[in-house]
PDB file of N, CA, C and O in Angstrom:
ATOM      1  N   MET A   1     -29.044  47.764  33.658  1.00  0.00           N
ATOM      2  CA  MET A   1     -29.145  48.487  32.400  1.00  0.00           C
ATOM      3  C   MET A   1     -30.616  48.768  32.094  1.00  0.00           C
ATOM      4  O   MET A   1     -31.449  47.862  32.123  1.00  0.00           O
ATOM      5  N   MET A   2     -30.919  50.015  31.804  1.00  0.00           N
ATOM      6  CA  MET A   2     -32.285  50.398  31.455  1.00  0.00           C
ATOM      7  C   MET A   2     -32.484  50.323  29.952  1.00  0.00           C
ATOM      8  O   MET A   2     -31.601  50.688  29.176  1.00  0.00           O
ATOM      9  N   GLY A   3     -33.639  49.850  29.558  1.00  0.00           N
ATOM     10  CA  GLY A   3     -33.989  49.837  28.146  1.00  0.00           C
ATOM     11  C   GLY A   3     -34.622  51.163  27.754  1.00  0.00           C
ATOM     12  O   GLY A   3     -34.770  52.067  28.576  1.00  0.00           O
ATOM     13  N   TYR A   4     -34.984  51.259  26.512  1.00  0.00           N
ATOM     14  CA  TYR A   4     -35.639  52.459  26.005  1.00  0.00           C
ATOM     15  C   TYR A   4     -37.041  52.528  26.603  1.00  0.00           C
ATOM     16  O   TYR A   4     -37.735  51.512  26.626  1.00  0.00           O
ATOM     17  N   PRO A   5     -37.480  53.680  27.084  1.00  0.00           N
ATOM     18  CA  PRO A   5     -38.801  53.792  27.720  1.00  0.00           C
ATOM     19  C   PRO A   5     -39.930  53.380  26.770  1.00  0.00           C
ATOM     20  O   PRO A   5     -39.975  53.821  25.621  1.00  0.00           O
ATOM     21  N   HIS A   6     -40.823  52.546  27.250  1.00  0.00           N
ATOM     22  CA  HIS A   6     -41.928  52.053  26.417  1.00  0.00           C
ATOM     23  C   HIS A   6     -42.800  53.183  25.898  1.00  0.00           C
ATOM     24  O   HIS A   6     -43.269  53.138  24.761  1.00  0.00           O
ATOM     25  N   GLU A   7     -43.018  54.193  26.723  1.00  0.00           N
ATOM     26  CA  GLU A   7     -43.849  55.330  26.305  1.00  0.00           C
ATOM     27  C   GLU A   7     -43.253  56.015  25.075  1.00  0.00           C
ATOM     28  O   GLU A   7     -43.978  56.349  24.137  1.00  0.00           O
ATOM     29  N   ALA A   8     -41.956  56.221  25.077  1.00  0.00           N
ATOM     30  CA  ALA A   8     -41.287  56.859  23.936  1.00  0.00           C
ATOM     31  C   ALA A   8     -41.345  55.962  22.707  1.00  0.00           C
ATOM     32  O   ALA A   8     -41.578  56.441  21.597  1.00  0.00           O
ATOM     33  N   LEU A   9     -41.135  54.671  22.898  1.00  0.00           N
ATOM     34  CA  LEU A   9     -41.195  53.721  21.785  1.00  0.00           C
ATOM     35  C   LEU A   9     -42.581  53.728  21.154  1.00  0.00           C
ATOM     36  O   LEU A   9     -42.703  53.786  19.930  1.00  0.00           O
ATOM     37  N   HIS A  10     -43.619  53.670  21.971  1.00  0.00           N
ATOM     38  CA  HIS A  10     -44.986  53.674  21.446  1.00  0.00           C
ATOM     39  C   HIS A  10     -45.302  54.977  20.719  1.00  0.00           C
ATOM     40  O   HIS A  10     -45.956  54.962  19.676  1.00  0.00           O
ATOM     41  N   ARG A  11     -44.845  56.098  21.262  1.00  0.00           N
ATOM     42  CA  ARG A  11     -45.083  57.400  20.622  1.00  0.00           C
ATOM     43  C   ARG A  11     -44.403  57.468  19.253  1.00  0.00           C
ATOM     44  O   ARG A  11     -44.999  57.940  18.286  1.00  0.00           O
ATOM     45  N   GLU A  12     -43.158  56.996  19.173  1.00  0.00           N
ATOM     46  CA  GLU A  12     -42.428  57.005  17.898  1.00  0.00           C
ATOM     47  C   GLU A  12     -43.107  56.103  16.875  1.00  0.00           C
ATOM     48  O   GLU A  12     -43.260  56.483  15.714  1.00  0.00           O
ATOM     49  N   ILE A  13     -43.512  54.913  17.300  1.00  0.00           N
ATOM     50  CA  ILE A  13     -44.164  53.978  16.382  1.00  0.00           C
ATOM     51  C   ILE A  13     -45.501  54.544  15.904  1.00  0.00           C
ATOM     52  O   ILE A  13     -45.818  54.462  14.718  1.00  0.00           O
ATOM     53  N   ALA A  14     -46.280  55.112  16.813  1.00  0.00           N
ATOM     54  CA  ALA A  14     -47.567  55.697  16.427  1.00  0.00           C
ATOM     55  C   ALA A  14     -47.376  56.852  15.450  1.00  0.00           C
ATOM     56  O   ALA A  14     -48.121  56.978  14.478  1.00  0.00           O
ATOM     57  N   PHE A  15     -46.379  57.692  15.708  1.00  0.00           N
ATOM     58  CA  PHE A  15     -46.100  58.838  14.844  1.00  0.00           C
ATOM     59  C   PHE A  15     -45.748  58.386  13.427  1.00  0.00           C
ATOM     60  O   PHE A  15     -46.300  58.894  12.451  1.00  0.00           O
ATOM     61  N   LEU A  16     -44.830  57.431  13.323  1.00  0.00           N
ATOM     62  CA  LEU A  16     -44.415  56.959  12.001  1.00  0.00           C
ATOM     63  C   LEU A  16     -45.536  56.195  11.302  1.00  0.00           C
ATOM     64  O   LEU A  16     -45.701  56.321  10.089  1.00  0.00           O
ATOM     65  N   ALA A  17     -46.297  55.415  12.037  1.00  0.00           N
ATOM     66  CA  ALA A  17     -47.417  54.689  11.435  1.00  0.00           C
ATOM     67  C   ALA A  17     -48.457  55.674  10.904  1.00  0.00           C
ATOM     68  O   ALA A  17     -49.038  55.457   9.841  1.00  0.00           O
ATOM     69  N   TYR A  18     -48.684  56.744  11.637  1.00  0.00           N
ATOM     70  CA  TYR A  18     -49.663  57.762  11.249  1.00  0.00           C
ATOM     71  C   TYR A  18     -49.274  58.431   9.932  1.00  0.00           C
ATOM     72  O   TYR A  18     -50.110  58.602   9.045  1.00  0.00           O
ATOM     73  N   TYR A  19     -48.015  58.803   9.812  1.00  0.00           N
ATOM     74  CA  TYR A  19     -47.572  59.545   8.631  1.00  0.00           C
ATOM     75  C   TYR A  19     -47.067  58.675   7.490  1.00  0.00           C
ATOM     76  O   TYR A  19     -47.285  59.009   6.325  1.00  0.00           O
ATOM     77  N   LEU A  20     -46.407  57.582   7.790  1.00  0.00           N
ATOM     78  CA  LEU A  20     -45.788  56.776   6.735  1.00  0.00           C
ATOM     79  C   LEU A  20     -46.585  55.530   6.389  1.00  0.00           C
ATOM     80  O   LEU A  20     -46.332  54.892   5.368  1.00  0.00           O
ATOM     81  N   HIS A  21     -47.547  55.181   7.235  1.00  0.00           N
ATOM     82  CA  HIS A  21     -48.407  54.017   7.010  1.00  0.00           C
ATOM     83  C   HIS A  21     -47.617  52.712   6.918  1.00  0.00           C
ATOM     84  O   HIS A  21     -47.991  51.794   6.188  1.00  0.00           O
ATOM     85  N   TRP A  22     -46.528  52.648   7.666  1.00  0.00           N
ATOM     86  CA  TRP A  22     -45.739  51.416   7.727  1.00  0.00           C
ATOM     87  C   TRP A  22     -46.367  50.498   8.755  1.00  0.00           C
ATOM     88  O   TRP A  22     -46.973  50.955   9.725  1.00  0.00           O
ATOM     89  N   ASP A  23     -46.217  49.185   8.535  1.00  0.00           N
ATOM     90  CA  ASP A  23     -46.808  48.234   9.466  1.00  0.00           C
ATOM     91  C   ASP A  23     -45.996  48.154  10.762  1.00  0.00           C
ATOM     92  O   ASP A  23     -44.829  48.539  10.818  1.00  0.00           O
ATOM     93  N   TYR A  24     -46.652  47.645  11.788  1.00  0.00           N
ATOM     94  CA  TYR A  24     -46.083  47.572  13.132  1.00  0.00           C
ATOM     95  C   TYR A  24     -44.765  46.802  13.158  1.00  0.00           C
ATOM     96  O   TYR A  24     -43.803  47.246  13.784  1.00  0.00           O
ATOM     97  N   ALA A  25     -44.712  45.660  12.490  1.00  0.00           N
ATOM     98  CA  ALA A  25     -43.493  44.835  12.509  1.00  0.00           C
ATOM     99  C   ALA A  25     -42.313  45.587  11.901  1.00  0.00           C
ATOM    100  O   ALA A  25     -41.204  45.524  12.430  1.00  0.00           O
ATOM    101  N   THR A  26     -42.537  46.288  10.812  1.00  0.00           N
ATOM    102  CA  THR A  26     -41.466  47.060  10.176  1.00  0.00           C
ATOM    103  C   THR A  26     -40.947  48.130  11.127  1.00  0.00           C
ATOM    104  O   THR A  26     -39.737  48.294  11.282  1.00  0.00           O
ATOM    105  N   LEU A  27     -41.850  48.852  11.757  1.00  0.00           N
ATOM    106  CA  LEU A  27     -41.458  49.921  12.674  1.00  0.00           C
ATOM    107  C   LEU A  27     -40.750  49.379  13.908  1.00  0.00           C
ATOM    108  O   LEU A  27     -39.772  49.965  14.373  1.00  0.00           O
ATOM    109  N   LEU A  28     -41.234  48.273  14.433  1.00  0.00           N
ATOM    110  CA  LEU A  28     -40.634  47.690  15.628  1.00  0.00           C
ATOM    111  C   LEU A  28     -39.250  47.128  15.346  1.00  0.00           C
ATOM    112  O   LEU A  28     -38.406  47.084  16.241  1.00  0.00           O
ATOM    113  N   ASN A  29     -39.007  46.699  14.119  1.00  0.00           N
ATOM    114  CA  ASN A  29     -37.708  46.127  13.753  1.00  0.00           C
ATOM    115  C   ASN A  29     -36.646  47.173  13.435  1.00  0.00           C
ATOM    116  O   ASN A  29     -35.480  46.823  13.257  1.00  0.00           O
ATOM    117  N   LEU A  30     -37.021  48.444  13.359  1.00  0.00           N
ATOM    118  CA  LEU A  30     -36.028  49.488  13.128  1.00  0.00           C
ATOM    119  C   LEU A  30     -35.136  49.627  14.356  1.00  0.00           C
ATOM    120  O   LEU A  30     -35.613  49.536  15.487  1.00  0.00           O
ATOM    121  N   GLU A  31     -33.860  49.844  14.137  1.00  0.00           N
ATOM    122  CA  GLU A  31     -32.952  50.151  15.238  1.00  0.00           C
ATOM    123  C   GLU A  31     -33.352  51.506  15.825  1.00  0.00           C
ATOM    124  O   GLU A  31     -33.922  52.348  15.131  1.00  0.00           O
ATOM    125  N   HIS A  32     -33.054  51.700  17.083  1.00  0.00           N
ATOM    126  CA  HIS A  32     -33.441  52.930  17.778  1.00  0.00           C
ATOM    127  C   HIS A  32     -33.002  54.186  17.019  1.00  0.00           C
ATOM    128  O   HIS A  32     -33.812  55.083  16.784  1.00  0.00           O
ATOM    129  N   GLY A  33     -31.744  54.250  16.641  1.00  0.00           N
ATOM    130  CA  GLY A  33     -31.228  55.428  15.946  1.00  0.00           C
ATOM    131  C   GLY A  33     -31.898  55.664  14.610  1.00  0.00           C
ATOM    132  O   GLY A  33     -32.176  56.804  14.237  1.00  0.00           O
ATOM    133  N   GLU A  34     -32.157  54.589  13.894  1.00  0.00           N
ATOM    134  CA  GLU A  34     -32.816  54.718  12.590  1.00  0.00           C
ATOM    135  C   GLU A  34     -34.261  55.181  12.766  1.00  0.00           C
ATOM    136  O   GLU A  34     -34.739  56.015  11.997  1.00  0.00           O
ATOM    137  N   ARG A  35     -34.958  54.649  13.765  1.00  0.00           N
ATOM    138  CA  ARG A  35     -36.334  55.064  14.031  1.00  0.00           C
ATOM    139  C   ARG A  35     -36.387  56.540  14.418  1.00  0.00           C
ATOM    140  O   ARG A  35     -37.265  57.269  13.958  1.00  0.00           O
ATOM    141  N   ARG A  36     -35.455  56.982  15.260  1.00  0.00           N
ATOM    142  CA  ARG A  36     -35.398  58.393  15.648  1.00  0.00           C
ATOM    143  C   ARG A  36     -35.111  59.278  14.436  1.00  0.00           C
ATOM    144  O   ARG A  36     -35.661  60.373  14.320  1.00  0.00           O
ATOM    145  N   ARG A  37     -34.256  58.807  13.541  1.00  0.00           N
ATOM    146  CA  ARG A  37     -33.939  59.577  12.333  1.00  0.00           C
ATOM    147  C   ARG A  37     -35.177  59.722  11.449  1.00  0.00           C
ATOM    148  O   ARG A  37     -35.446  60.807  10.934  1.00  0.00           O
ATOM    149  N   TRP A  38     -35.932  58.632  11.271  1.00  0.00           N
ATOM    150  CA  TRP A  38     -37.158  58.703  10.483  1.00  0.00           C
ATOM    151  C   TRP A  38     -38.163  59.661  11.130  1.00  0.00           C
ATOM    152  O   TRP A  38     -38.859  60.395  10.429  1.00  0.00           O
ATOM    153  N   CYS A  39     -38.239  59.654  12.457  1.00  0.00           N
ATOM    154  CA  CYS A  39     -39.125  60.599  13.158  1.00  0.00           C
ATOM    155  C   CYS A  39     -38.691  62.036  12.889  1.00  0.00           C
ATOM    156  O   CYS A  39     -39.525  62.897  12.608  1.00  0.00           O
ATOM    157  N   ALA A  40     -37.401  62.292  12.973  1.00  0.00           N
ATOM    158  CA  ALA A  40     -36.879  63.642  12.745  1.00  0.00           C
ATOM    159  C   ALA A  40     -37.130  64.097  11.311  1.00  0.00           C
ATOM    160  O   ALA A  40     -37.556  65.230  11.086  1.00  0.00           O
ATOM    161  N   GLU A  41     -36.871  63.232  10.351  1.00  0.00           N
ATOM    162  CA  GLU A  41     -37.075  63.593   8.943  1.00  0.00           C
ATOM    163  C   GLU A  41     -38.554  63.826   8.647  1.00  0.00           C
ATOM    164  O   GLU A  41     -38.908  64.780   7.954  1.00  0.00           O
ATOM    165  N   THR A  42     -39.407  62.965   9.165  1.00  0.00           N
ATOM    166  CA  THR A  42     -40.847  63.113   8.955  1.00  0.00           C
ATOM    167  C   THR A  42     -41.347  64.402   9.598  1.00  0.00           C
ATOM    168  O   THR A  42     -42.172  65.105   9.014  1.00  0.00           O
ATOM    169  N   SER A  43     -40.857  64.717  10.793  1.00  0.00           N
ATOM    170  CA  SER A  43     -41.233  65.962  11.470  1.00  0.00           C
ATOM    171  C   SER A  43     -40.804  67.178  10.659  1.00  0.00           C
ATOM    172  O   SER A  43     -41.574  68.126  10.502  1.00  0.00           O
ATOM    173  N   ALA A  44     -39.581  67.153  10.146  1.00  0.00           N
ATOM    174  CA  ALA A  44     -39.060  68.284   9.373  1.00  0.00           C
ATOM    175  C   ALA A  44     -39.870  68.508   8.099  1.00  0.00           C
ATOM    176  O   ALA A  44     -40.218  69.643   7.773  1.00  0.00           O
ATOM    177  N   ILE A  45     -40.163  67.446   7.392  1.00  0.00           N
ATOM    178  CA  ILE A  45     -40.951  67.558   6.159  1.00  0.00           C
ATOM    179  C   ILE A  45     -42.344  68.086   6.474  1.00  0.00           C
ATOM    180  O   ILE A  45     -42.860  68.952   5.767  1.00  0.00           O
ATOM    181  N   ASN A  46     -42.945  67.570   7.527  1.00  0.00           N
ATOM    182  CA  ASN A  46     -44.295  67.992   7.892  1.00  0.00           C
ATOM    183  C   ASN A  46     -44.328  69.454   8.320  1.00  0.00           C
ATOM    184  O   ASN A  46     -45.273  70.172   7.991  1.00  0.00           O
ATOM    185  N   ARG A  47     -43.314  69.902   9.045  1.00  0.00           N
ATOM    186  CA  ARG A  47     -43.247  71.320   9.436  1.00  0.00           C
ATOM    187  C   ARG A  47     -43.133  72.210   8.201  1.00  0.00           C
ATOM    188  O   ARG A  47     -43.806  73.237   8.111  1.00  0.00           O
ATOM    189  N   GLN A  48     -42.284  71.819   7.250  1.00  0.00           N
ATOM    190  CA  GLN A  48     -42.097  72.611   6.027  1.00  0.00           C
ATOM    191  C   GLN A  48     -43.374  72.660   5.207  1.00  0.00           C
ATOM    192  O   GLN A  48     -43.677  73.674   4.578  1.00  0.00           O
ATOM    193  N   ALA A  49     -44.119  71.570   5.214  1.00  0.00           N
ATOM    194  CA  ALA A  49     -45.348  71.496   4.432  1.00  0.00           C
ATOM    195  C   ALA A  49     -46.520  72.171   5.147  1.00  0.00           C
ATOM    196  O   ALA A  49     -47.589  72.337   4.559  1.00  0.00           O
ATOM    197  N   GLY A  50     -46.330  72.553   6.388  1.00  0.00           N
ATOM    198  CA  GLY A  50     -47.388  73.221   7.128  1.00  0.00           C
ATOM    199  C   GLY A  50     -48.234  72.296   7.969  1.00  0.00           C
ATOM    200  O   GLY A  50     -49.132  72.756   8.674  1.00  0.00           O
ATOM    201  N   GLY A  51     -47.971  71.002   7.915  1.00  0.00           N
ATOM    202  CA  GLY A  51     -48.716  70.047   8.737  1.00  0.00           C
ATOM    203  C   GLY A  51     -50.159  69.928   8.307  1.00  0.00           C
ATOM    204  O   GLY A  51     -50.628  70.657   7.433  1.00  0.00           O
ATOM    205  N   GLU A  52     -50.847  69.012   8.925  1.00  0.00           N
ATOM    206  CA  GLU A  52     -52.270  68.829   8.670  1.00  0.00           C
ATOM    207  C   GLU A  52     -53.046  69.746   9.600  1.00  0.00           C
ATOM    208  O   GLU A  52     -52.615  70.011  10.723  1.00  0.00           O
ATOM    209  N   ALA A  53     -54.171  70.223   9.140  1.00  0.00           N
ATOM    210  CA  ALA A  53     -55.001  71.086   9.977  1.00  0.00           C
ATOM    211  C   ALA A  53     -55.405  70.327  11.236  1.00  0.00           C
ATOM    212  O   ALA A  53     -56.098  69.311  11.167  1.00  0.00           O
ATOM    213  N   GLY A  54     -54.970  70.825  12.371  1.00  0.00           N
ATOM    214  CA  GLY A  54     -55.326  70.209  13.637  1.00  0.00           C
ATOM    215  C   GLY A  54     -54.524  68.976  14.000  1.00  0.00           C
ATOM    216  O   GLY A  54     -54.666  68.456  15.107  1.00  0.00           O
ATOM    217  N   GLY A  55     -53.684  68.496  13.094  1.00  0.00           N
ATOM    218  CA  GLY A  55     -52.893  67.297  13.360  1.00  0.00           C
ATOM    219  C   GLY A  55     -51.525  67.637  13.904  1.00  0.00           C
ATOM    220  O   GLY A  55     -51.100  68.791  13.845  1.00  0.00           O
ATOM    221  N   PRO A  56     -50.833  66.646  14.433  1.00  0.00           N
ATOM    222  CA  PRO A  56     -49.486  66.893  14.953  1.00  0.00           C
ATOM    223  C   PRO A  56     -48.519  67.211  13.825  1.00  0.00           C
ATOM    224  O   PRO A  56     -48.583  66.593  12.762  1.00  0.00           O
ATOM    225  N   ARG A  57     -47.626  68.166  14.045  1.00  0.00           N
ATOM    226  CA  ARG A  57     -46.634  68.531  13.040  1.00  0.00           C
ATOM    227  C   ARG A  57     -45.322  67.812  13.261  1.00  0.00           C
ATOM    228  O   ARG A  57     -44.570  67.579  12.314  1.00  0.00           O
ATOM    229  N   SER A  58     -45.041  67.460  14.495  1.00  0.00           N
ATOM    230  CA  SER A  58     -43.781  66.793  14.804  1.00  0.00           C
ATOM    231  C   SER A  58     -44.022  65.752  15.884  1.00  0.00           C
ATOM    232  O   SER A  58     -45.102  65.686  16.472  1.00  0.00           O
ATOM    233  N   LEU A  59     -43.011  64.945  16.136  1.00  0.00           N
ATOM    234  CA  LEU A  59     -43.125  63.920  17.168  1.00  0.00           C
ATOM    235  C   LEU A  59     -43.437  64.554  18.516  1.00  0.00           C
ATOM    236  O   LEU A  59     -44.191  63.984  19.305  1.00  0.00           O
ATOM    237  N   GLU A  60     -42.870  65.724  18.791  1.00  0.00           N
ATOM    238  CA  GLU A  60     -43.104  66.394  20.065  1.00  0.00           C
ATOM    239  C   GLU A  60     -44.573  66.796  20.238  1.00  0.00           C
ATOM    240  O   GLU A  60     -45.056  66.902  21.366  1.00  0.00           O
ATOM    241  N   ASP A  61     -45.279  67.020  19.134  1.00  0.00           N
ATOM    242  CA  ASP A  61     -46.691  67.401  19.189  1.00  0.00           C
ATOM    243  C   ASP A  61     -47.608  66.194  19.292  1.00  0.00           C
ATOM    244  O   ASP A  61     -48.794  66.340  19.589  1.00  0.00           O
ATOM    245  N   PHE A  62     -47.083  65.019  19.053  1.00  0.00           N
ATOM    246  CA  PHE A  62     -47.889  63.802  18.982  1.00  0.00           C
ATOM    247  C   PHE A  62     -48.343  63.371  20.337  1.00  0.00           C
ATOM    248  O   PHE A  62     -49.035  62.360  20.463  1.00  0.00           O
TER     249      PHE A  62
END
């Protein structure tokens, strides 16, 4: 059985920490589906708001 790729996990945690300023333990304790949902919601809000100048707008840009 393969686990979730570490690269993807680190990218998701970095993305949420960057935008939501949540601590590492909180982000790491999120279930996979819940963490992905927070990434999707944060990406959608950031796209609608126009993103930060020069910053990533979505998880895919991170």
